[in-house]
C-alpha positions as CSV (number, residue, x, y, z in Angstrom):
1,X,187.2,79.3,117.8
2,X,183.2,78.1,119.2
3,X,181.9,75.6,121.1
4,X,178.8,74.3,120.8
5,X,176.9,71.7,123.5
6,X,174.3,69.8,121.4
7,X,171.7,67.6,123.2
8,X,172.1,64.2,121.7
9,X,169.4,62.2,123.7
10,X,170.0,58.7,121.4
11,X,173.4,58.7,122.4
12,X,173.9,56.1,124.9
13,X,177.1,53.8,124.4
14,X,180.4,53.8,123.6
15,X,179.6,52.9,119.6
16,X,177.1,56.1,119.7
17,X,180.1,58.3,121.1
18,X,182.7,56.7,118.6
19,X,179.9,57.5,115.7
20,X,179.5,60.9,116.7
21,X,182.7,62.0,117.0
22,X,184.0,60.3,113.9
23,X,181.0,62.2,111.8
24,X,182.2,65.4,113.6
25,X,185.9,65.4,113.1
26,X,185.5,64.9,109.5
27,X,184.6,68.3,109.0
28,X,187.9,70.4,108.3
29,X,187.0,73.1,110.8
30,X,186.4,71.0,113.9
31,X,189.2,71.0,116.3
32,X,187.6,68.5,119.0
33,X,184.6,66.7,119.0
34,X,183.3,64.5,122.6
35,X,180.6,63.1,124.2
36,X,179.0,63.2,127.7
37,X,177.3,59.9,127.2
38,X,176.4,60.2,131.5
39,X,174.7,63.9,130.5
40,X,174.2,62.7,126.5
41,X,175.9,66.2,125.6
42,X,178.1,66.4,122.5
43,X,180.7,69.1,122.3
44,X,182.1,70.9,119.8
45,X,185.1,73.3,119.0
46,X,185.1,74.5,115.7
47,X,186.5,77.5,113.8
48,X,183.7,79.5,112.4
49,X,185.6,80.7,109.5
50,X,186.0,76.7,108.0
51,X,182.8,75.5,109.1
52,X,179.2,76.6,110.5
53,X,177.1,75.4,113.4
54,X,174.4,74.4,110.6
55,X,176.8,72.0,109.4
56,X,177.8,70.7,112.3
57,X,174.1,69.8,113.2
58,X,173.9,68.5,109.9
59,X,176.8,66.0,110.7
60,X,175.0,64.9,113.6
61,X,171.5,64.6,111.9
62,X,173.5,62.6,109.0
63,X,175.1,60.2,111.4
64,X,171.8,58.7,113.2
65,X,171.8,61.6,116.1
66,X,169.6,64.5,116.0
67,X,170.2,67.1,118.5
68,X,167.3,67.7,120.8
């Protein structure tokens, strides 16, 4: 398992958090995803054998929340 901490400066409300978590959890290798809105950081735990870090970042970009 690997954990990524990603700055998501455009996340500022509950709807943003829900959209980010949903986008990340669509990937079969993502074990957990959460967003700290106060710090604007997404925490993603994933199985590197099933999904790449690049795919995790791409999911955020596609959802409209590119990491800084």
